[in-house]
Each structure stands twice: as structure tokens, then as C-alpha cells.
Biopython code that builds the backbone (N, CA, C, O; Angstrom):
import numpy as np
from Bio.PDB.StructureBuilder import StructureBuilder

atoms = [
    (1, "MET", "N", (43.757, 122.182, 159.408)),
    (1, "MET", "CA", (42.356, 122.406, 159.105)),
    (1, "MET", "C", (41.839, 123.513, 160.004)),
    (1, "MET", "O", (42.048, 123.504, 161.217)),
    (2, "THR", "N", (41.156, 124.469, 159.379)),
    (2, "THR", "CA", (40.681, 125.619, 160.144)),
    (2, "THR", "C", (39.259, 125.454, 160.659)),
    (2, "THR", "O", (38.846, 126.164, 161.576)),
    (3, "GLY", "N", (38.496, 124.510, 160.069)),
    (3, "GLY", "CA", (37.126, 124.321, 160.499)),
    (3, "GLY", "C", (36.145, 125.262, 159.824)),
    (3, "GLY", "O", (34.940, 125.162, 160.056)),
    (4, "ASP", "N", (36.637, 126.184, 158.985)),
    (4, "ASP", "CA", (35.742, 127.074, 158.270)),
    (4, "ASP", "C", (35.746, 126.726, 156.781)),
    (4, "ASP", "O", (36.533, 125.892, 156.333)),
    (5, "ILE", "N", (34.868, 127.366, 156.029)),
    (5, "ILE", "CA", (34.742, 127.094, 154.597)),
    (5, "ILE", "C", (35.580, 128.108, 153.831)),
    (5, "ILE", "O", (35.495, 129.313, 154.067)),
    (6, "ARG", "N", (36.385, 127.600, 152.916)),
    (6, "ARG", "CA", (37.231, 128.451, 152.084)),
    (6, "ARG", "C", (36.717, 128.411, 150.646)),
    (6, "ARG", "O", (36.335, 127.348, 150.156)),
    (7, "ASN", "N", (36.706, 129.532, 149.984)),
    (7, "ASN", "CA", (36.343, 129.605, 148.577)),
    (7, "ASN", "C", (37.604, 129.787, 147.758)),
    (7, "ASN", "O", (38.520, 130.503, 148.165)),
    (8, "CYS", "N", (37.651, 129.145, 146.612)),
    (8, "CYS", "CA", (38.799, 129.307, 145.732)),
    (8, "CYS", "C", (38.368, 129.020, 144.306)),
    (8, "CYS", "O", (37.265, 128.529, 144.066)),
    (9, "GLN", "N", (39.236, 129.325, 143.372)),
    (9, "GLN", "CA", (39.014, 129.014, 141.970)),
    (9, "GLN", "C", (40.150, 128.136, 141.492)),
    (9, "GLN", "O", (41.289, 128.285, 141.934)),
    (10, "VAL", "N", (39.840, 127.219, 140.590)),
    (10, "VAL", "CA", (40.851, 126.344, 140.010)),
    (10, "VAL", "C", (40.843, 126.579, 138.505)),
    (10, "VAL", "O", (39.799, 126.489, 137.859)),
    (11, "MET", "N", (42.007, 126.880, 137.955)),
    (11, "MET", "CA", (42.141, 127.100, 136.522)),
    (11, "MET", "C", (42.975, 125.967, 135.941)),
    (11, "MET", "O", (44.074, 125.682, 136.416)),
    (12, "VAL", "N", (42.446, 125.330, 134.919)),
    (12, "VAL", "CA", (43.161, 124.270, 134.224)),
    (12, "VAL", "C", (43.639, 124.847, 132.902)),
    (12, "VAL", "O", (42.846, 125.431, 132.162)),
    (13, "MET", "N", (44.938, 124.694, 132.588)),
    (13, "MET", "CA", (45.433, 125.229, 131.325)),
    (13, "MET", "C", (46.662, 124.471, 130.856)),
    (13, "MET", "O", (47.352, 123.813, 131.634)),
    (14, "LEU", "N", (46.908, 124.582, 129.586)),
    (14, "LEU", "CA", (48.106, 124.031, 128.984)),
    (14, "LEU", "C", (49.100, 125.180, 128.861)),
    (14, "LEU", "O", (48.731, 126.275, 128.437)),
    (15, "THR", "N", (50.355, 124.941, 129.227)),
    (15, "THR", "CA", (51.382, 125.971, 129.127)),
    (15, "THR", "C", (52.439, 125.539, 128.118)),
    (15, "THR", "O", (52.961, 124.426, 128.183)),
    (16, "TYR", "N", (52.745, 126.433, 127.190)),
    (16, "TYR", "CA", (53.776, 126.194, 126.183)),
    (16, "TYR", "C", (55.003, 126.986, 126.610)),
    (16, "TYR", "O", (54.915, 128.196, 126.817)),
    (17, "ALA", "N", (56.139, 126.323, 126.742)),
    (17, "ALA", "CA", (57.351, 127.002, 127.197)),
    (17, "ALA", "C", (58.529, 126.678, 126.287)),
    (17, "ALA", "O", (58.734, 125.529, 125.896)),
    (18, "THR", "N", (59.293, 127.707, 125.959)),
    (18, "THR", "CA", (60.525, 127.571, 125.184)),
    (18, "THR", "C", (61.580, 128.441, 125.853)),
    (18, "THR", "O", (61.247, 129.220, 126.745)),
    (19, "PRO", "N", (62.829, 128.332, 125.453)),
    (19, "PRO", "CA", (63.850, 129.221, 126.018)),
    (19, "PRO", "C", (63.539, 130.704, 125.756)),
    (19, "PRO", "O", (64.008, 131.572, 126.493)),
    (20, "GLY", "N", (62.751, 130.996, 124.711)),
    (20, "GLY", "CA", (62.423, 132.382, 124.385)),
    (20, "GLY", "C", (61.222, 132.943, 125.127)),
    (20, "GLY", "O", (60.973, 134.147, 125.057)),
    (21, "GLY", "N", (60.478, 132.113, 125.831)),
    (21, "GLY", "CA", (59.307, 132.598, 126.558)),
    (21, "GLY", "C", (58.288, 131.498, 126.779)),
    (21, "GLY", "O", (58.547, 130.326, 126.508)),
    (22, "HIS", "N", (57.127, 131.893, 127.275)),
    (22, "HIS", "CA", (56.069, 130.921, 127.545)),
    (22, "HIS", "C", (54.707, 131.544, 127.259)),
    (22, "HIS", "O", (54.577, 132.766, 127.179)),
    (23, "ALA", "N", (53.705, 130.700, 127.107)),
    (23, "ALA", "CA", (52.341, 131.164, 126.859)),
    (23, "ALA", "C", (51.357, 130.186, 127.485)),
    (23, "ALA", "O", (51.585, 128.977, 127.499)),
    (24, "PHE", "N", (50.254, 130.735, 128.004)),
    (24, "PHE", "CA", (49.166, 129.906, 128.507)),
    (24, "PHE", "C", (48.226, 129.632, 127.346)),
    (24, "PHE", "O", (47.811, 130.563, 126.656)),
    (25, "ILE", "N", (47.884, 128.373, 127.120)),
    (25, "ILE", "CA", (47.052, 127.972, 125.995)),
    (25, "ILE", "C", (45.760, 127.350, 126.514)),
    (25, "ILE", "O", (45.786, 126.445, 127.349)),
    (26, "ASP", "N", (44.644, 127.837, 126.016)),
    (26, "ASP", "CA", (43.329, 127.270, 126.305)),
    (26, "ASP", "C", (43.009, 127.166, 127.802)),
    (26, "ASP", "O", (42.728, 126.072, 128.291)),
    (27, "PRO", "N", (43.047, 128.289, 128.538)),
    (27, "PRO", "CA", (42.688, 128.227, 129.956)),
    (27, "PRO", "C", (41.196, 127.961, 130.148)),
    (27, "PRO", "O", (40.369, 128.472, 129.392)),
    (28, "ARG", "N", (40.860, 127.174, 131.145)),
    (28, "ARG", "CA", (39.465, 126.855, 131.471)),
    (28, "ARG", "C", (39.273, 126.931, 132.981)),
    (28, "ARG", "O", (40.066, 126.379, 133.743)),
    (29, "LEU", "N", (38.232, 127.606, 133.401)),
    (29, "LEU", "CA", (37.886, 127.656, 134.816)),
    (29, "LEU", "C", (37.124, 126.389, 135.166)),
    (29, "LEU", "O", (36.117, 126.074, 134.533)),
    (30, "TYR", "N", (37.598, 125.659, 136.176)),
    (30, "TYR", "CA", (36.925, 124.435, 136.618)),
    (30, "TYR", "C", (35.827, 124.797, 137.605)),
    (30, "TYR", "O", (36.065, 125.511, 138.579)),
    (31, "LEU", "N", (34.634, 124.305, 137.348)),
    (31, "LEU", "CA", (33.514, 124.459, 138.271)),
    (31, "LEU", "C", (32.964, 123.072, 138.586)),
    (31, "LEU", "O", (32.738, 122.278, 137.673)),
    (32, "PRO", "N", (32.746, 122.773, 139.851)),
    (32, "PRO", "CA", (32.202, 121.461, 140.223)),
    (32, "PRO", "C", (30.811, 121.242, 139.624)),
    (32, "PRO", "O", (30.050, 122.192, 139.439)),
    (33, "ALA", "N", (30.492, 119.998, 139.327)),
    (33, "ALA", "CA", (29.191, 119.660, 138.754)),
    (33, "ALA", "C", (28.045, 120.116, 139.652)),
    (33, "ALA", "O", (26.980, 120.485, 139.159)),
    (34, "ALA", "N", (28.257, 120.094, 140.963)),
    (34, "ALA", "CA", (27.198, 120.534, 141.888)),
    (34, "ALA", "C", (26.837, 121.997, 141.638)),
    (34, "ALA", "O", (25.707, 122.404, 141.906)),
    (35, "TRP", "N", (27.764, 122.782, 141.136)),
    (35, "TRP", "CA", (27.491, 124.187, 140.819)),
    (35, "TRP", "C", (26.842, 124.314, 139.448)),
    (35, "TRP", "O", (25.840, 125.012, 139.292)),
    (36, "THR", "N", (27.422, 123.631, 138.444)),
    (36, "THR", "CA", (26.921, 123.796, 137.084)),
    (36, "THR", "C", (25.578, 123.113, 136.863)),
    (36, "THR", "O", (24.848, 123.485, 135.945)),
    (37, "ASP", "N", (25.237, 122.125, 137.680)),
    (37, "ASP", "CA", (23.935, 121.466, 137.574)),
    (37, "ASP", "C", (22.805, 122.327, 138.121)),
    (37, "ASP", "O", (21.635, 122.062, 137.843)),
    (38, "ASP", "N", (23.140, 123.352, 138.893)),
    (38, "ASP", "CA", (22.155, 124.259, 139.477)),
    (38, "ASP", "C", (22.029, 125.481, 138.563)),
    (38, "ASP", "O", (22.755, 126.462, 138.725)),
    (39, "ARG", "N", (21.095, 125.413, 137.599)),
    (39, "ARG", "CA", (20.967, 126.467, 136.585)),
    (39, "ARG", "C", (20.661, 127.833, 137.204)),
    (39, "ARG", "O", (21.178, 128.849, 136.739)),
    (40, "ALA", "N", (19.830, 127.867, 138.246)),
    (40, "ALA", "CA", (19.502, 129.141, 138.892)),
    (40, "ALA", "C", (20.753, 129.764, 139.507)),
    (40, "ALA", "O", (20.956, 130.975, 139.419)),
    (41, "ARG", "N", (21.578, 128.944, 140.121)),
    (41, "ARG", "CA", (22.824, 129.440, 140.726)),
    (41, "ARG", "C", (23.752, 130.009, 139.655)),
    (41, "ARG", "O", (24.385, 131.045, 139.862)),
    (42, "CYS", "N", (23.831, 129.331, 138.514)),
    (42, "CYS", "CA", (24.680, 129.801, 137.414)),
    (42, "CYS", "C", (24.193, 131.141, 136.884)),
    (42, "CYS", "O", (24.992, 132.051, 136.661)),
    (43, "ARG", "N", (22.874, 131.268, 136.681)),
    (43, "ARG", "CA", (22.318, 132.532, 136.187)),
    (43, "ARG", "C", (22.599, 133.662, 137.166)),
    (43, "ARG", "O", (22.991, 134.757, 136.764)),
    (44, "GLU", "N", (22.399, 133.393, 138.450)),
    (44, "GLU", "CA", (22.620, 134.416, 139.478)),
    (44, "GLU", "C", (24.086, 134.856, 139.531)),
    (44, "GLU", "O", (24.382, 136.026, 139.776)),
    (45, "ALA", "N", (24.997, 133.909, 139.299)),
    (45, "ALA", "CA", (26.427, 134.213, 139.348)),
    (45, "ALA", "C", (26.957, 134.784, 138.031)),
    (45, "ALA", "O", (28.101, 135.231, 137.954)),
    (46, "GLY", "N", (26.106, 134.763, 136.993)),
    (46, "GLY", "CA", (26.543, 135.283, 135.705)),
    (46, "GLY", "C", (27.244, 134.253, 134.842)),
    (46, "GLY", "O", (27.890, 134.608, 133.857)),
    (47, "GLY", "N", (27.123, 132.959, 135.204)),
    (47, "GLY", "CA", (27.722, 131.891, 134.411)),
    (47, "GLY", "C", (26.716, 131.345, 133.419)),
    (47, "GLY", "O", (25.517, 131.593, 133.541)),
    (48, "ASP", "N", (27.197, 130.607, 132.444)),
    (48, "ASP", "CA", (26.285, 130.071, 131.447)),
    (48, "ASP", "C", (25.838, 128.640, 131.755)),
    (48, "ASP", "O", (25.044, 128.069, 131.008)),
    (49, "GLY", "N", (26.332, 128.065, 132.833)),
    (49, "GLY", "CA", (25.851, 126.760, 133.247)),
    (49, "GLY", "C", (26.486, 125.580, 132.572)),
    (49, "GLY", "O", (25.997, 124.458, 132.699)),
    (50, "ARG", "N", (27.583, 125.808, 131.845)),
    (50, "ARG", "CA", (28.270, 124.688, 131.218)),
    (50, "ARG", "C", (29.369, 124.186, 132.092)),
    (50, "ARG", "O", (30.064, 123.238, 131.727)),
]
sb = StructureBuilder()
sb.init_structure("model")
sb.init_model(0)
sb.init_chain("A")
sb.init_seg("    ")
for serial, (resi, resn, name, xyz) in enumerate(atoms, 1):
    if name == "N":
        sb.init_residue(resn, " ", resi, " ")
    sb.init_atom(name, np.array(xyz, "f"), 0.0, 1.0, " ", f" {name:<3s}", serial, name[0])
structure = sb.get_structure()
């Protein structure tokens, strides 16, 4: 533990893989409810608040 605050992003997605290759399906950026519930913060960050 460093004692400081770290920022990161979490992406949730389904991955399809075959011997011929792979693909990411339906990626979604996870945002905590504390962020999405703050409509002003979402507008300022350029998010739609969902």
C-alpha cells in the first residue's frame, strides 16, 4: 500500500476465442455508482451519467 490515491479504469467484456483468432465482444467501461449518481460530475467529464 502506497498511502496515495490511484486512478484506474476497469473494462468488462466478453471475449470470443477460436484457434483462428479472437475478438472482444460488447466492451463496457465500469463506473462506480458514486460517480454515475453525480450528474454534474458526469457532465463535466463528458459522460452521459448511465
